[in-house]
PDB file of all heavy atoms in Angstrom:
ATOM      1  N   MET A   1     122.326 104.591 106.842  1.00  0.00           N
ATOM      2  CA  MET A   1     122.496 104.965 105.439  1.00  0.00           C
ATOM      3  C   MET A   1     121.398 105.888 105.008  1.00  0.00           C
ATOM      4  O   MET A   1     120.258 105.733 105.441  1.00  0.00           O
ATOM      5  CB  MET A   1     122.570 103.695 104.543  1.00  0.00           C
ATOM      6  CG  MET A   1     122.852 104.061 103.109  1.00  0.00           C
ATOM      7  SD  MET A   1     123.199 102.517 102.223  1.00  0.00           S
ATOM      8  CE  MET A   1     124.111 103.266 100.893  1.00  0.00           C
ATOM      9  N   ARG A   2     121.715 106.867 104.163  1.00  0.00           N
ATOM     10  CA  ARG A   2     120.720 107.784 103.727  1.00  0.00           C
ATOM     11  C   ARG A   2     120.568 107.631 102.162  1.00  0.00           C
ATOM     12  O   ARG A   2     121.422 107.275 101.491  1.00  0.00           O
ATOM     13  CB  ARG A   2     121.134 109.199 104.062  1.00  0.00           C
ATOM     14  CG  ARG A   2     121.254 109.364 105.591  1.00  0.00           C
ATOM     15  CD  ARG A   2     121.631 110.742 106.068  1.00  0.00           C
ATOM     16  NE  ARG A   2     120.739 111.760 105.680  1.00  0.00           N
ATOM     17  CZ  ARG A   2     119.594 112.096 106.297  1.00  0.00           C
ATOM     18  NH1 ARG A   2     119.176 111.321 107.278  1.00  0.00           N
ATOM     19  NH2 ARG A   2     118.867 113.116 105.911  1.00  0.00           N
ATOM     20  N   PHE A   3     119.286 107.898 101.758  1.00  0.00           N
ATOM     21  CA  PHE A   3     118.958 107.758 100.332  1.00  0.00           C
ATOM     22  C   PHE A   3     118.295 109.037  99.829  1.00  0.00           C
ATOM     23  O   PHE A   3     117.610 109.730 100.528  1.00  0.00           O
ATOM     24  CB  PHE A   3     117.944 106.619 100.169  1.00  0.00           C
ATOM     25  CG  PHE A   3     118.524 105.302 100.432  1.00  0.00           C
ATOM     26  CD1 PHE A   3     118.492 104.752 101.734  1.00  0.00           C
ATOM     27  CD2 PHE A   3     119.146 104.540  99.476  1.00  0.00           C
ATOM     28  CE1 PHE A   3     119.021 103.527 102.049  1.00  0.00           C
ATOM     29  CE2 PHE A   3     119.693 103.267  99.749  1.00  0.00           C
ATOM     30  CZ  PHE A   3     119.651 102.807 101.060  1.00  0.00           C
ATOM     31  N   GLU A   4     118.596 109.372  98.579  1.00  0.00           N
ATOM     32  CA  GLU A   4     117.937 110.462  97.912  1.00  0.00           C
ATOM     33  C   GLU A   4     116.756 109.871  97.087  1.00  0.00           C
ATOM     34  O   GLU A   4     116.951 108.895  96.363  1.00  0.00           O
ATOM     35  CB  GLU A   4     118.860 111.177  96.917  1.00  0.00           C
ATOM     36  CG  GLU A   4     118.163 112.300  96.194  1.00  0.00           C
ATOM     37  CD  GLU A   4     119.107 113.046  95.238  1.00  0.00           C
ATOM     38  OE1 GLU A   4     120.143 112.478  94.875  1.00  0.00           O
ATOM     39  OE2 GLU A   4     118.771 114.145  94.848  1.00  0.00           O
ATOM     40  N   ILE A   5     115.550 110.373  97.288  1.00  0.00           N
ATOM     41  CA  ILE A   5     114.378 109.896  96.643  1.00  0.00           C
ATOM     42  C   ILE A   5     113.853 111.050  95.736  1.00  0.00           C
ATOM     43  O   ILE A   5     113.594 112.125  96.261  1.00  0.00           O
ATOM     44  CB  ILE A   5     113.291 109.451  97.603  1.00  0.00           C
ATOM     45  CG1 ILE A   5     113.789 108.306  98.448  1.00  0.00           C
ATOM     46  CG2 ILE A   5     112.020 109.015  96.860  1.00  0.00           C
ATOM     47  CD1 ILE A   5     112.812 107.805  99.509  1.00  0.00           C
ATOM     48  N   MET A   6     113.796 110.810  94.444  1.00  0.00           N
ATOM     49  CA  MET A   6     113.284 111.806  93.507  1.00  0.00           C
ATOM     50  C   MET A   6     111.952 111.401  93.007  1.00  0.00           C
ATOM     51  O   MET A   6     111.775 110.236  92.566  1.00  0.00           O
ATOM     52  CB  MET A   6     114.294 111.975  92.361  1.00  0.00           C
ATOM     53  CG  MET A   6     115.578 112.610  92.806  1.00  0.00           C
ATOM     54  SD  MET A   6     116.772 112.680  91.474  1.00  0.00           S
ATOM     55  CE  MET A   6     117.613 111.134  91.821  1.00  0.00           C
ATOM     56  N   ARG A   7     111.035 112.299  93.033  1.00  0.00           N
ATOM     57  CA  ARG A   7     109.704 112.061  92.425  1.00  0.00           C
ATOM     58  C   ARG A   7     109.765 112.405  90.954  1.00  0.00           C
ATOM     59  O   ARG A   7     110.330 113.494  90.606  1.00  0.00           O
ATOM     60  CB  ARG A   7     108.648 113.007  93.143  1.00  0.00           C
ATOM     61  CG  ARG A   7     107.274 112.671  92.728  1.00  0.00           C
ATOM     62  CD  ARG A   7     106.224 113.385  93.661  1.00  0.00           C
ATOM     63  NE  ARG A   7     106.503 114.769  93.839  1.00  0.00           N
ATOM     64  CZ  ARG A   7     105.957 115.746  93.177  1.00  0.00           C
ATOM     65  NH1 ARG A   7     105.072 115.503  92.193  1.00  0.00           N
ATOM     66  NH2 ARG A   7     106.275 117.036  93.429  1.00  0.00           N
ATOM     67  N   LEU A   8     109.317 111.574  90.095  1.00  0.00           N
ATOM     68  CA  LEU A   8     109.457 111.742  88.636  1.00  0.00           C
ATOM     69  C   LEU A   8     108.156 112.188  88.004  1.00  0.00           C
ATOM     70  O   LEU A   8     107.066 111.769  88.383  1.00  0.00           O
ATOM     71  CB  LEU A   8     109.933 110.405  88.010  1.00  0.00           C
ATOM     72  CG  LEU A   8     111.185 109.822  88.538  1.00  0.00           C
ATOM     73  CD1 LEU A   8     111.456 108.487  87.830  1.00  0.00           C
ATOM     74  CD2 LEU A   8     112.377 110.790  88.398  1.00  0.00           C
ATOM     75  N   ASP A   9     108.322 113.044  86.968  1.00  0.00           N
ATOM     76  CA  ASP A   9     107.177 113.573  86.211  1.00  0.00           C
ATOM     77  C   ASP A   9     106.584 112.387  85.411  1.00  0.00           C
ATOM     78  O   ASP A   9     107.288 111.528  84.872  1.00  0.00           O
ATOM     79  CB  ASP A   9     107.710 114.628  85.275  1.00  0.00           C
ATOM     80  CG  ASP A   9     106.571 115.260  84.477  1.00  0.00           C
ATOM     81  OD1 ASP A   9     105.789 116.073  85.012  1.00  0.00           O
ATOM     82  OD2 ASP A   9     106.433 114.847  83.273  1.00  0.00           O
ATOM     83  N   ASP A  10     105.251 112.348  85.400  1.00  0.00           N
ATOM     84  CA  ASP A  10     104.566 111.266  84.754  1.00  0.00           C
ATOM     85  C   ASP A  10     104.687 111.321  83.217  1.00  0.00           C
ATOM     86  O   ASP A  10     104.639 110.302  82.503  1.00  0.00           O
ATOM     87  CB  ASP A  10     103.041 111.296  85.014  1.00  0.00           C
ATOM     88  CG  ASP A  10     102.728 110.833  86.463  1.00  0.00           C
ATOM     89  OD1 ASP A  10     103.563 110.144  87.031  1.00  0.00           O
ATOM     90  OD2 ASP A  10     101.710 111.251  86.977  1.00  0.00           O
ATOM     91  N   VAL A  11     104.934 112.498  82.659  1.00  0.00           N
ATOM     92  CA  VAL A  11     104.980 112.651  81.186  1.00  0.00           C
ATOM     93  C   VAL A  11     106.412 112.341  80.627  1.00  0.00           C
ATOM     94  O   VAL A  11     106.573 111.480  79.744  1.00  0.00           O
ATOM     95  CB  VAL A  11     104.577 114.112  80.768  1.00  0.00           C
ATOM     96  CG1 VAL A  11     104.759 114.294  79.304  1.00  0.00           C
ATOM     97  CG2 VAL A  11     103.152 114.326  81.198  1.00  0.00           C
ATOM     98  N   ASP A  12     107.396 113.032  81.192  1.00  0.00           N
ATOM     99  CA  ASP A  12     108.737 112.843  80.571  1.00  0.00           C
ATOM    100  C   ASP A  12     109.775 112.191  81.481  1.00  0.00           C
ATOM    101  O   ASP A  12     110.917 111.956  81.084  1.00  0.00           O
ATOM    102  CB  ASP A  12     109.310 114.165  80.073  1.00  0.00           C
ATOM    103  CG  ASP A  12     109.565 115.204  81.186  1.00  0.00           C
ATOM    104  OD1 ASP A  12     109.406 114.853  82.361  1.00  0.00           O
ATOM    105  OD2 ASP A  12     109.858 116.371  80.856  1.00  0.00           O
ATOM    106  N   GLY A  13     109.374 111.820  82.707  1.00  0.00           N
ATOM    107  CA  GLY A  13     110.289 111.174  83.621  1.00  0.00           C
ATOM    108  C   GLY A  13     111.332 112.001  84.272  1.00  0.00           C
ATOM    109  O   GLY A  13     112.169 111.444  84.937  1.00  0.00           O
ATOM    110  N   SER A  14     111.286 113.323  84.077  1.00  0.00           N
ATOM    111  CA  SER A  14     112.291 114.181  84.710  1.00  0.00           C
ATOM    112  C   SER A  14     111.993 114.266  86.222  1.00  0.00           C
ATOM    113  O   SER A  14     110.822 114.151  86.633  1.00  0.00           O
ATOM    114  CB  SER A  14     112.312 115.557  84.064  1.00  0.00           C
ATOM    115  OG  SER A  14     111.062 116.194  84.218  1.00  0.00           O
ATOM    116  N   ALA A  15     113.063 114.609  86.984  1.00  0.00           N
ATOM    117  CA  ALA A  15     112.877 114.751  88.417  1.00  0.00           C
ATOM    118  C   ALA A  15     112.096 116.041  88.715  1.00  0.00           C
ATOM    119  O   ALA A  15     112.453 117.103  88.267  1.00  0.00           O
ATOM    120  CB  ALA A  15     114.214 114.796  89.120  1.00  0.00           C
ATOM    121  N   VAL A  16     111.038 115.891  89.513  1.00  0.00           N
ATOM    122  CA  VAL A  16     110.224 117.055  89.849  1.00  0.00           C
ATOM    123  C   VAL A  16     110.709 117.618  91.204  1.00  0.00           C
ATOM    124  O   VAL A  16     110.839 118.878  91.322  1.00  0.00           O
ATOM    125  CB  VAL A  16     108.722 116.632  90.046  1.00  0.00           C
ATOM    126  CG1 VAL A  16     107.878 117.778  90.535  1.00  0.00           C
ATOM    127  CG2 VAL A  16     108.201 116.061  88.729  1.00  0.00           C
ATOM    128  N   ASP A  17     111.033 116.801  92.174  1.00  0.00           N
ATOM    129  CA  ASP A  17     111.641 117.218  93.412  1.00  0.00           C
ATOM    130  C   ASP A  17     112.364 116.061  94.015  1.00  0.00           C
ATOM    131  O   ASP A  17     112.274 114.917  93.551  1.00  0.00           O
ATOM    132  CB  ASP A  17     110.593 117.791  94.373  1.00  0.00           C
ATOM    133  CG  ASP A  17     109.521 116.791  94.763  1.00  0.00           C
ATOM    134  OD1 ASP A  17     109.674 115.608  94.513  1.00  0.00           O
ATOM    135  OD2 ASP A  17     108.529 117.243  95.353  1.00  0.00           O
ATOM    136  N   SER A  18     113.177 116.328  95.057  1.00  0.00           N
ATOM    137  CA  SER A  18     113.884 115.274  95.753  1.00  0.00           C
ATOM    138  C   SER A  18     113.989 115.561  97.189  1.00  0.00           C
ATOM    139  O   SER A  18     113.884 116.701  97.641  1.00  0.00           O
ATOM    140  CB  SER A  18     115.291 115.089  95.080  1.00  0.00           C
ATOM    141  OG  SER A  18     116.103 116.223  95.420  1.00  0.00           O
ATOM    142  N   THR A  19     114.236 114.476  97.950  1.00  0.00           N
ATOM    143  CA  THR A  19     114.468 114.602  99.367  1.00  0.00           C
ATOM    144  C   THR A  19     115.466 113.524  99.818  1.00  0.00           C
ATOM    145  O   THR A  19     115.607 112.474  99.098  1.00  0.00           O
ATOM    146  CB  THR A  19     113.132 114.464 100.154  1.00  0.00           C
ATOM    147  OG1 THR A  19     113.346 114.688 101.511  1.00  0.00           O
ATOM    148  CG2 THR A  19     112.532 113.057  99.984  1.00  0.00           C
ATOM    149  N   VAL A  20     116.170 113.770 100.826  1.00  0.00           N
ATOM    150  CA  VAL A  20     117.120 112.791 101.395  1.00  0.00           C
ATOM    151  C   VAL A  20     116.498 112.263 102.684  1.00  0.00           C
ATOM    152  O   VAL A  20     116.109 113.044 103.558  1.00  0.00           O
ATOM    153  CB  VAL A  20     118.492 113.447 101.626  1.00  0.00           C
ATOM    154  CG1 VAL A  20     119.461 112.436 102.313  1.00  0.00           C
ATOM    155  CG2 VAL A  20     119.073 113.891 100.338  1.00  0.00           C
ATOM    156  N   VAL A  21     116.437 110.939 102.805  1.00  0.00           N
ATOM    157  CA  VAL A  21     115.811 110.348 104.006  1.00  0.00           C
ATOM    158  C   VAL A  21     116.714 109.193 104.506  1.00  0.00           C
ATOM    159  O   VAL A  21     117.601 108.732 103.818  1.00  0.00           O
ATOM    160  CB  VAL A  21     114.395 109.805 103.696  1.00  0.00           C
ATOM    161  CG1 VAL A  21     113.502 110.892 103.266  1.00  0.00           C
ATOM    162  CG2 VAL A  21     114.458 108.702 102.648  1.00  0.00           C
ATOM    163  N   ASP A  22     116.442 108.791 105.751  1.00  0.00           N
ATOM    164  CA  ASP A  22     117.184 107.628 106.309  1.00  0.00           C
ATOM    165  C   ASP A  22     116.552 106.361 105.787  1.00  0.00           C
ATOM    166  O   ASP A  22     115.465 106.368 105.246  1.00  0.00           O
ATOM    167  CB  ASP A  22     117.178 107.697 107.784  1.00  0.00           C
ATOM    168  CG  ASP A  22     115.817 107.645 108.435  1.00  0.00           C
ATOM    169  OD1 ASP A  22     114.814 107.577 107.751  1.00  0.00           O
ATOM    170  OD2 ASP A  22     115.756 107.687 109.676  1.00  0.00           O
ATOM    171  N   ALA A  23     117.274 105.267 105.908  1.00  0.00           N
ATOM    172  CA  ALA A  23     116.832 103.979 105.381  1.00  0.00           C
ATOM    173  C   ALA A  23     115.499 103.537 105.929  1.00  0.00           C
ATOM    174  O   ALA A  23     114.675 102.963 105.200  1.00  0.00           O
ATOM    175  CB  ALA A  23     117.867 102.934 105.639  1.00  0.00           C
ATOM    176  N   ALA A  24     115.191 103.885 107.196  1.00  0.00           N
ATOM    177  CA  ALA A  24     113.947 103.434 107.793  1.00  0.00           C
ATOM    178  C   ALA A  24     112.742 104.118 107.164  1.00  0.00           C
ATOM    179  O   ALA A  24     111.634 103.552 107.197  1.00  0.00           O
ATOM    180  CB  ALA A  24     113.984 103.849 109.314  1.00  0.00           C
ATOM    181  N   SER A  25     112.930 105.266 106.533  1.00  0.00           N
ATOM    182  CA  SER A  25     111.782 105.986 105.888  1.00  0.00           C
ATOM    183  C   SER A  25     111.490 105.553 104.497  1.00  0.00           C
ATOM    184  O   SER A  25     110.443 105.816 103.926  1.00  0.00           O
ATOM    185  CB  SER A  25     112.098 107.476 105.888  1.00  0.00           C
ATOM    186  OG  SER A  25     112.252 107.991 107.202  1.00  0.00           O
ATOM    187  N   VAL A  26     112.477 104.885 103.848  1.00  0.00           N
ATOM    188  CA  VAL A  26     112.299 104.501 102.422  1.00  0.00           C
ATOM    189  C   VAL A  26     111.112 103.605 102.198  1.00  0.00           C
ATOM    190  O   VAL A  26     110.319 103.836 101.283  1.00  0.00           O
ATOM    191  CB  VAL A  26     113.607 103.832 101.894  1.00  0.00           C
ATOM    192  CG1 VAL A  26     113.374 103.322 100.488  1.00  0.00           C
ATOM    193  CG2 VAL A  26     114.757 104.821 101.919  1.00  0.00           C
ATOM    194  N   LYS A  27     110.893 102.647 103.010  1.00  0.00           N
ATOM    195  CA  LYS A  27     109.782 101.690 102.810  1.00  0.00           C
ATOM    196  C   LYS A  27     108.464 102.398 102.865  1.00  0.00           C
ATOM    197  O   LYS A  27     107.560 102.160 102.029  1.00  0.00           O
ATOM    198  CB  LYS A  27     109.813 100.573 103.890  1.00  0.00           C
ATOM    199  CG  LYS A  27     108.713  99.577 103.730  1.00  0.00           C
ATOM    200  CD  LYS A  27     108.820  98.474 104.729  1.00  0.00           C
ATOM    201  CE  LYS A  27     107.661  97.476 104.636  1.00  0.00           C
ATOM    202  NZ  LYS A  27     107.754  96.439 105.617  1.00  0.00           N
ATOM    203  N   ARG A  28     108.262 103.256 103.842  1.00  0.00           N
ATOM    204  CA  ARG A  28     107.042 104.011 103.943  1.00  0.00           C
ATOM    205  C   ARG A  28     106.767 104.909 102.765  1.00  0.00           C
ATOM    206  O   ARG A  28     105.675 104.907 102.227  1.00  0.00           O
ATOM    207  CB  ARG A  28     107.061 104.873 105.268  1.00  0.00           C
ATOM    208  CG  ARG A  28     105.841 105.748 105.435  1.00  0.00           C
ATOM    209  CD  ARG A  28     105.951 106.663 106.658  1.00  0.00           C
ATOM    210  NE  ARG A  28     107.199 107.362 106.771  1.00  0.00           N
ATOM    211  CZ  ARG A  28     107.444 108.531 106.126  1.00  0.00           C
ATOM    212  NH1 ARG A  28     106.507 109.037 105.341  1.00  0.00           N
ATOM    213  NH2 ARG A  28     108.575 109.140 106.243  1.00  0.00           N
ATOM    214  N   ILE A  29     107.818 105.590 102.273  1.00  0.00           N
ATOM    215  CA  ILE A  29     107.682 106.462 101.145  1.00  0.00           C
ATOM    216  C   ILE A  29     107.360 105.669  99.854  1.00  0.00           C
ATOM    217  O   ILE A  29     106.480 106.045  99.029  1.00  0.00           O
ATOM    218  CB  ILE A  29     108.922 107.327 100.913  1.00  0.00           C
ATOM    219  CG1 ILE A  29     109.051 108.302 102.109  1.00  0.00           C
ATOM    220  CG2 ILE A  29     108.931 108.037  99.587  1.00  0.00           C
ATOM    221  CD1 ILE A  29     110.383 109.021 102.174  1.00  0.00           C
ATOM    222  N   VAL A  30     107.991 104.542  99.689  1.00  0.00           N
ATOM    223  CA  VAL A  30     107.735 103.662  98.544  1.00  0.00           C
ATOM    224  C   VAL A  30     106.310 103.132  98.578  1.00  0.00           C
ATOM    225  O   VAL A  30     105.606 103.113  97.567  1.00  0.00           O
ATOM    226  CB  VAL A  30     108.752 102.514  98.428  1.00  0.00           C
ATOM    227  CG1 VAL A  30     108.345 101.463  97.442  1.00  0.00           C
ATOM    228  CG2 VAL A  30     110.096 103.067  98.103  1.00  0.00           C
ATOM    229  N   GLN A  31     105.820 102.768  99.725  1.00  0.00           N
ATOM    230  CA  GLN A  31     104.462 102.238  99.854  1.00  0.00           C
ATOM    231  C   GLN A  31     103.439 103.331  99.497  1.00  0.00           C
ATOM    232  O   GLN A  31     102.467 103.034  98.810  1.00  0.00           O
ATOM    233  CB  GLN A  31     104.226 101.694 101.241  1.00  0.00           C
ATOM    234  CG  GLN A  31     104.902 100.379 101.496  1.00  0.00           C
ATOM    235  CD  GLN A  31     104.756  99.872 102.946  1.00  0.00           C
ATOM    236  OE1 GLN A  31     104.580 100.679 103.848  1.00  0.00           O
ATOM    237  NE2 GLN A  31     104.873  98.573 103.089  1.00  0.00           N
ATOM    238  N   GLN A  32     103.711 104.541 100.015  1.00  0.00           N
ATOM    239  CA  GLN A  32     102.780 105.647  99.669  1.00  0.00           C
ATOM    240  C   GLN A  32     102.756 105.930  98.201  1.00  0.00           C
ATOM    241  O   GLN A  32     101.736 106.168  97.599  1.00  0.00           O
ATOM    242  CB  GLN A  32     103.221 106.929 100.452  1.00  0.00           C
ATOM    243  CG  GLN A  32     102.932 106.838 101.908  1.00  0.00           C
ATOM    244  CD  GLN A  32     103.481 108.035 102.665  1.00  0.00           C
ATOM    245  OE1 GLN A  32     104.326 108.785 102.156  1.00  0.00           O
ATOM    246  NE2 GLN A  32     103.112 108.236 103.863  1.00  0.00           N
ATOM    247  N   ALA A  33     103.943 105.963  97.581  1.00  0.00           N
ATOM    248  CA  ALA A  33     104.064 106.215  96.093  1.00  0.00           C
ATOM    249  C   ALA A  33     103.345 105.113  95.321  1.00  0.00           C
ATOM    250  O   ALA A  33     102.616 105.412  94.370  1.00  0.00           O
ATOM    251  CB  ALA A  33     105.487 106.324  95.726  1.00  0.00           C
ATOM    252  N   ALA A  34     103.474 103.862  95.704  1.00  0.00           N
ATOM    253  CA  ALA A  34     102.842 102.758  95.036  1.00  0.00           C
ATOM    254  C   ALA A  34     101.312 102.874  95.147  1.00  0.00           C
ATOM    255  O   ALA A  34     100.588 102.611  94.156  1.00  0.00           O
ATOM    256  CB  ALA A  34     103.313 101.442  95.576  1.00  0.00           C
ATOM    257  N   HIS A  35     100.856 103.307  96.281  1.00  0.00           N
ATOM    258  CA  HIS A  35      99.424 103.422  96.501  1.00  0.00           C
ATOM    259  C   HIS A  35      98.769 104.464  95.549  1.00  0.00           C
ATOM    260  O   HIS A  35      97.623 104.257  95.115  1.00  0.00           O
ATOM    261  CB  HIS A  35      99.160 103.816  97.974  1.00  0.00           C
ATOM    262  CG  HIS A  35      97.727 103.973  98.313  1.00  0.00           C
ATOM    263  ND1 HIS A  35      96.893 102.892  98.415  1.00  0.00           N
ATOM    264  CD2 HIS A  35      96.934 105.062  98.566  1.00  0.00           C
ATOM    265  CE1 HIS A  35      95.685 103.286  98.731  1.00  0.00           C
ATOM    266  NE2 HIS A  35      95.671 104.603  98.840  1.00  0.00           N
ATOM    267  N   ILE A  36      99.488 105.534  95.246  1.00  0.00           N
ATOM    268  CA  ILE A  36      98.929 106.586  94.363  1.00  0.00           C
ATOM    269  C   ILE A  36      99.447 106.510  92.981  1.00  0.00           C
ATOM    270  O   ILE A  36      99.170 107.367  92.113  1.00  0.00           O
ATOM    271  CB  ILE A  36      99.118 107.979  94.963  1.00  0.00           C
ATOM    272  CG1 ILE A  36     100.621 108.319  95.129  1.00  0.00           C
ATOM    273  CG2 ILE A  36      98.411 108.115  96.288  1.00  0.00           C
ATOM    274  CD1 ILE A  36     100.874 109.756  95.525  1.00  0.00           C
ATOM    275  N   GLY A  37     100.347 105.563  92.678  1.00  0.00           N
ATOM    276  CA  GLY A  37     100.857 105.380  91.328  1.00  0.00           C
ATOM    277  C   GLY A  37     101.993 106.370  90.987  1.00  0.00           C
ATOM    278  O   GLY A  37     102.178 106.627  89.787  1.00  0.00           O
ATOM    279  N   GLN A  38     102.680 106.858  91.927  1.00  0.00           N
ATOM    280  CA  GLN A  38     103.744 107.876  91.709  1.00  0.00           C
ATOM    281  C   GLN A  38     105.028 107.108  91.361  1.00  0.00           C
ATOM    282  O   GLN A  38     105.354 106.084  91.933  1.00  0.00           O
ATOM    283  CB  GLN A  38     103.882 108.662  92.974  1.00  0.00           C
ATOM    284  CG  GLN A  38     104.811 109.851  92.856  1.00  0.00           C
ATOM    285  CD  GLN A  38     104.794 110.644  94.141  1.00  0.00           C
ATOM    286  OE1 GLN A  38     105.070 110.112  95.193  1.00  0.00           O
ATOM    287  NE2 GLN A  38     104.293 111.874  94.085  1.00  0.00           N
ATOM    288  N   ARG A  39     105.791 107.688  90.433  1.00  0.00           N
ATOM    289  CA  ARG A  39     107.085 107.121  90.048  1.00  0.00           C
ATOM    290  C   ARG A  39     108.208 107.759  90.835  1.00  0.00           C
ATOM    291  O   ARG A  39     108.240 108.960  91.008  1.00  0.00           O
ATOM    292  CB  ARG A  39     107.290 107.393  88.553  1.00  0.00           C
ATOM    293  CG  ARG A  39     106.281 106.629  87.690  1.00  0.00           C
ATOM    294  CD  ARG A  39     106.334 107.005  86.276  1.00  0.00           C
ATOM    295  NE  ARG A  39     107.676 107.115  85.727  1.00  0.00           N
ATOM    296  CZ  ARG A  39     108.010 107.643  84.561  1.00  0.00           C
ATOM    297  NH1 ARG A  39     107.068 108.178  83.819  1.00  0.00           N
ATOM    298  NH2 ARG A  39     109.235 107.700  84.143  1.00  0.00           N
ATOM    299  N   LEU A  40     109.105 106.906  91.314  1.00  0.00           N
ATOM    300  CA  LEU A  40     110.242 107.371  92.171  1.00  0.00           C
ATOM    301  C   LEU A  40     111.537 106.879  91.549  1.00  0.00           C
ATOM    302  O   LEU A  40     111.575 105.792  90.942  1.00  0.00           O
ATOM    303  CB  LEU A  40     110.121 106.861  93.551  1.00  0.00           C
ATOM    304  CG  LEU A  40     108.922 107.221  94.399  1.00  0.00           C
ATOM    305  CD1 LEU A  40     108.975 106.526  95.747  1.00  0.00           C
ATOM    306  CD2 LEU A  40     108.789 108.764  94.519  1.00  0.00           C
ATOM    307  N   TYR A  41     112.611 107.601  91.856  1.00  0.00           N
ATOM    308  CA  TYR A  41     113.975 107.157  91.580  1.00  0.00           C
ATOM    309  C   TYR A  41     114.667 107.206  92.889  1.00  0.00           C
ATOM    310  O   TYR A  41     114.696 108.306  93.545  1.00  0.00           O
ATOM    311  CB  TYR A  41     114.596 108.033  90.503  1.00  0.00           C
ATOM    312  CG  TYR A  41     116.063 107.672  90.227  1.00  0.00           C
ATOM    313  CD1 TYR A  41     116.349 106.514  89.457  1.00  0.00           C
ATOM    314  CD2 TYR A  41     117.112 108.456  90.653  1.00  0.00           C
ATOM    315  CE1 TYR A  41     117.648 106.213  89.180  1.00  0.00           C
ATOM    316  CE2 TYR A  41     118.426 108.090  90.385  1.00  0.00           C
ATOM    317  CZ  TYR A  41     118.692 106.970  89.640  1.00  0.00           C
ATOM    318  OH  TYR A  41     119.974 106.618  89.346  1.00  0.00           O
ATOM    319  N   ILE A  42     115.275 106.163  93.319  1.00  0.00           N
ATOM    320  CA  ILE A  42     115.979 106.115  94.628  1.00  0.00           C
ATOM    321  C   ILE A  42     117.411 105.728  94.405  1.00  0.00           C
ATOM    322  O   ILE A  42     117.718 104.776  93.708  1.00  0.00           O
ATOM    323  CB  ILE A  42     115.301 105.054  95.554  1.00  0.00           C
ATOM    324  CG1 ILE A  42     113.772 105.393  95.676  1.00  0.00           C
ATOM    325  CG2 ILE A  42     115.957 105.020  96.902  1.00  0.00           C
ATOM    326  CD1 ILE A  42     112.972 104.318  96.368  1.00  0.00           C
ATOM    327  N   ARG A  43     118.318 106.485  95.069  1.00  0.00           N
ATOM    328  CA  ARG A  43     119.736 106.160  95.029  1.00  0.00           C
ATOM    329  C   ARG A  43     120.386 106.542  96.349  1.00  0.00           C
ATOM    330  O   ARG A  43     119.853 107.378  97.107  1.00  0.00           O
ATOM    331  CB  ARG A  43     120.412 106.924  93.875  1.00  0.00           C
ATOM    332  CG  ARG A  43     120.386 108.409  94.048  1.00  0.00           C
ATOM    333  CD  ARG A  43     121.016 109.071  92.868  1.00  0.00           C
ATOM    334  NE  ARG A  43     120.972 110.532  93.032  1.00  0.00           N
ATOM    335  CZ  ARG A  43     121.345 111.357  92.081  1.00  0.00           C
ATOM    336  NH1 ARG A  43     121.748 110.923  90.892  1.00  0.00           N
ATOM    337  NH2 ARG A  43     121.273 112.651  92.253  1.00  0.00           N
ATOM    338  N   PRO A  44     121.533 105.977  96.666  1.00  0.00           N
ATOM    339  CA  PRO A  44     122.225 106.349  97.913  1.00  0.00           C
ATOM    340  C   PRO A  44     122.528 107.814  97.840  1.00  0.00           C
ATOM    341  O   PRO A  44     122.965 108.309  96.769  1.00  0.00           O
ATOM    342  CB  PRO A  44     123.491 105.469  97.878  1.00  0.00           C
ATOM    343  CG  PRO A  44     123.157 104.353  96.950  1.00  0.00           C
ATOM    344  CD  PRO A  44     122.197 104.896  95.957  1.00  0.00           C
ATOM    345  N   ALA A  45     122.409 108.488  98.934  1.00  0.00           N
ATOM    346  CA  ALA A  45     122.721 109.931  99.043  1.00  0.00           C
ATOM    347  C   ALA A  45     124.252 110.088  99.058  1.00  0.00           C
ATOM    348  O   ALA A  45     124.947 109.228  99.591  1.00  0.00           O
ATOM    349  CB  ALA A  45     122.091 110.522 100.235  1.00  0.00           C
ATOM    350  N   ASP A  46     124.701 111.164  98.427  1.00  0.00           N
ATOM    351  CA  ASP A  46     126.123 111.476  98.442  1.00  0.00           C
ATOM    352  C   ASP A  46     126.481 111.962  99.851  1.00  0.00           C
ATOM    353  O   ASP A  46     126.103 113.049 100.235  1.00  0.00           O
ATOM    354  CB  ASP A  46     126.422 112.536  97.394  1.00  0.00           C
ATOM    355  CG  ASP A  46     127.858 112.872  97.263  1.00  0.00           C
ATOM    356  OD1 ASP A  46     128.692 112.206  97.915  1.00  0.00           O
ATOM    357  OD2 ASP A  46     128.198 113.862  96.566  1.00  0.00           O
ATOM    358  N   THR A  47     127.251 111.194 100.578  1.00  0.00           N
ATOM    359  CA  THR A  47     127.608 111.527 101.941  1.00  0.00           C
ATOM    360  C   THR A  47     128.880 112.321 102.000  1.00  0.00           C
ATOM    361  O   THR A  47     129.266 112.759 103.069  1.00  0.00           O
ATOM    362  CB  THR A  47     127.759 110.270 102.821  1.00  0.00           C
ATOM    363  OG1 THR A  47     128.717 109.407 102.242  1.00  0.00           O
ATOM    364  CG2 THR A  47     126.411 109.533 102.948  1.00  0.00           C
ATOM    365  N   SER A  48     129.585 112.512 100.859  1.00  0.00           N
ATOM    366  CA  SER A  48     130.842 113.243 100.871  1.00  0.00           C
ATOM    367  C   SER A  48     130.644 114.753 100.938  1.00  0.00           C
ATOM    368  O   SER A  48     131.489 115.514 101.335  1.00  0.00           O
ATOM    369  CB  SER A  48     131.657 112.932  99.606  1.00  0.00           C
ATOM    370  OG  SER A  48     131.012 113.372  98.482  1.00  0.00           O
ATOM    371  N   VAL A  49     129.399 115.223 100.617  1.00  0.00           N
ATOM    372  CA  VAL A  49     129.077 116.670 100.673  1.00  0.00           C
ATOM    373  C   VAL A  49     128.673 116.982 102.073  1.00  0.00           C
ATOM    374  O   VAL A  49     127.765 116.368 102.617  1.00  0.00           O
ATOM    375  CB  VAL A  49     127.960 117.039  99.677  1.00  0.00           C
ATOM    376  CG1 VAL A  49     127.578 118.470  99.778  1.00  0.00           C
ATOM    377  CG2 VAL A  49     128.386 116.683  98.288  1.00  0.00           C
ATOM    378  N   ARG A  50     129.267 117.999 102.683  1.00  0.00           N
ATOM    379  CA  ARG A  50     128.950 118.345 104.064  1.00  0.00           C
ATOM    380  C   ARG A  50     128.660 119.825 104.189  1.00  0.00           C
ATOM    381  O   ARG A  50     129.141 120.669 103.570  1.00  0.00           O
ATOM    382  CB  ARG A  50     130.065 117.995 105.000  1.00  0.00           C
ATOM    383  CG  ARG A  50     130.275 116.495 104.976  1.00  0.00           C
ATOM    384  CD  ARG A  50     130.805 116.035 106.255  1.00  0.00           C
ATOM    385  NE  ARG A  50     131.009 114.604 106.116  1.00  0.00           N
ATOM    386  CZ  ARG A  50     130.462 113.697 106.873  1.00  0.00           C
ATOM    387  NH1 ARG A  50     129.707 114.071 107.826  1.00  0.00           N
ATOM    388  NH2 ARG A  50     130.669 112.470 106.705  1.00  0.00           N
TER     389      ARG A  50
END
């Protein structure tokens, strides 16, 4: 399964950038974000778009 991870702006919460990763990478990215206090929004990636 793949997930879209969006990095959120600290001021207004808008998405600054996004990336699509596999499930195995999500834990590592979340741990890195938690370490530096970064806000993330994570959702399943749309797999219907090819």
